[in-house]
N, C-alpha and C positions, 0 to 999 in steps of 0.2 A: 084757584090760580088759573082754569078757562077763560076766566074774566078778565086778570092778566095779558095773558094770552091773546086775547081779541082786541081790547083795548091799543096793545104797544100792534098788531095788525093794523088797524083805522090809523095810530098815527101817522103811519109811515107808508104808509097808500095816498095820506093828502101831502106826504115831504114836511110831515115835525117833526122838532126833537121830542125824541120821547127819554125819560130820565131812563137810565139805566136800576131800577130798584133792585136788584139782584145781590149787590152786598147788600139788604138787609133784607133780606130775603128770608134769610137759615133762622131754623126756629129751633133753639136749642133746651135743654129736658125746663120742662114746669116743674116749677116745687111739685104738683100733685105727682107726675114720671118718675121725680128724683127720691119721691120718698115709697114708692110702689116700687124700687128694682130692689131685684135680688143677684146676687154672683155675682158673677163678673163686674156688673154693669156698675153693681152696689159701689162694689170694690174700687171701682175704677171712677166711680163720679166722689168719693172722698178721698183716688188721693193713696187708697190701704195697697200699697207696694208686695207687702209680705202676704197680707189671701187673695190679692191677683195672683200669684206665685203661688202659692195652696193650692187654689181653685183649677188652675191651668194643672199642676201634677196630678191633677185627681181625676182629671181628662173632662173639663169640661170645654163650650167651645169658645174657642177664642172669639170665632169673630160670627156667633150670637147675637140676634136685630131685635128692636123693641120695637114698636109700632112703626112709630117712621125709617127705618131701617139704619137706626147708628145702631154700632159695635159699640163695645166697651171704647176700642178708642176713639171713634169720635166721642163717647162720653165725657169721655181724658179728655181729649184734646177741647173741649166747652169749657171744662172745671178748669182748663189751665193746670194741671199736675203731671211738669215735668216727668217727674221719675215715675207717672205710674202709663205715660204712652213711650214712654225708654224702655221700663220689663216688657209690653203690650208688646212692642214691635219684636223685641227679642225672643218673644213666642212664638211668633209666629205671622204674630197682625195684618192684616194686608192693611199696608200702611195706603193705597191710592185706593183704597173702596169708597166707594159717593152713597152719602142717605137716601134718601125718599128723594130729598130736595137738588140731589147730586150738587152738595158740597163732600170732598174728602179733607184732610187736615189740616192741612195747611190754607188750604182756603178760607175754616175757622177761622184760625187763627192769623192770620190776615190782617178779616172784616173786625177782631176785636184787638186789632192793633197790638200782637201779641208778637213781638219781633223774635223776641227766645224760643217764643215754642213754635215758629218758623224754623229757627235756623235749626231746630232739632227734628224735625218731623223733614228734613228732607236729608236731616244726615242719619238718620233713621230709612230711609229708601223713599217716603215720598218724591214723586214726580212733578216740579214746579212747574212743568207745562202741562199738566189735567186739565182738562178743559172741566167747566164746572156750571152753575147755578143754569133755571131756567133760559137764559141768554147765549149760552158756549161760550163763556168768556172765561176768564184766566185766577188765580190768585191776583196776580200783577195786577189786570182790569179793576179788582174788585179795591186793592190796595191807593191803586192810582186814586180812582172815583175820590174814597177817600179822604185821601190826605197820610197816605199814614207813609210819613218823610220815610224811617230807620224800616219798615215791612217791605217796601218798594227795595230800600239798598241791598234788605234780603236776597228776596227774589231775585233783583240782578248778579250778586253772585254764586248762584244758584240758579242760574244758567237761564232763569225764566225768559220765556218766546219774548222780545217788545213787545213785537211787531203784529203779536194774532190780533185777528179782528170777530169781536161778538158778531151773534147775531142780528145785531141792534147797525152793524155796519159799524162798530168803533171801537178805536184802541184803546191801552193805557196813553198814550199821553194826549187823545182826543179826551178823552174820559175826565183824566184830570184838568181838562181845558173849559170843554161843558160844565161836567157835574161838580167841577172846582168851585169857590167862592175868588178869585183871582189873589187869596191872599198868601201869607208866608209859607202854612206846609204848603199848601196847591204848584204855586211859585216852586219851591224846593222839590216836591214830587218830576217837575216837568225837568227842572236842569237834571236832578241825578237820570232817568231817562232818553233826555239828547246825549248826553256828558257818554252813557252809555251804547247807544249809536237809534234809539228812535230810528224811525225813518216820519222826521215831520211834514215831508208829501204826501204824505198817505191821507186822504181825504174819508167825510163821512157819504151817504147816499145822498147827499142835494151837493156832491163838488166843495168843503169846506173841508178847508184845511186848518188844525191845529190855529195856526196863527191867525186868518177868516173870523171863527172862533173869541178869540182871544183879543184881537181889534172891536168887531161887532159888543162886547162885552164892556169896553174901555180897562181891561184890566192890562195897564199897566210895563208893571217889570214882566208878567211873563209875557209880551207883543219885546221888549226888549232882548227879554232871552230867546225868543222864536226867531228874534231876524238875525240875532245875533247865529245864531246856529244854522240860520240859513244862506248868509254869507260866506258864511268863516268853510 
C-alpha cells in the first residue's frame, strides 16, 4: 500500500497522468478466508438468509469484522447475495461502513458491474456520496473508470455527486476519458454523465479538460459528444 501511494505522489509531482487503480484495489474474500468463515460471515457468504436471521436473533454481532475489516454485509455484497444484504440491513447492519481498504457496499457493487446490488444498496441506506478508496473517490468515479454504464445510470439516479474530485484531481467524467478506451461503453458512460449535468469544464491538475484528453487520444465519438455538450 505504501508503495502505491509513493508512486502516485511521484507521478503527480512530475505532472504525469497516473491511472486510478482504486477500482481494481478491492480484495474480496479469498477461497481460504471464505472456507474459514463462521457465524454471520459464513451465512452472508453463501446467502443463507434464514441463518442470518437466526444468528442475529441469538445475539450475533451484526457488524463483526474479519481481518480485512469486512462485515457480513461487505461479504454479502462481494458475493452478490441480494437477499442477505437486504436482511442484514433490515437487522441494523451499517450500510455505509468502510472495510480496511475504504470500500463500502455500493462501491463494491459498482466495481463488480452489479447494478441490481447498487440499487439495493442505495435503497437500504447506502449513501452514493460516500468517499471511498485510498484515492478518496466515489462509487461513480470507479464505475465511470470501468465503463459500467448501467451502474453509472443507477448511481446518477441515486443522486451520486457528479463532480466529486478525487485526490488525483479527477472527476468521473475525466476518468471515463483518461482511463477509458474511447469505445462504446466509455462513450455511453460519458454521455450519461454529461446528460445528468456533469461539468465538462473541470480540469485535471495539468489544466486539461475531458475534451482535451479525448482529442489527444483521438477518441472521435467522445470528442463529438464533449464538443456538443460544450457548445450546447
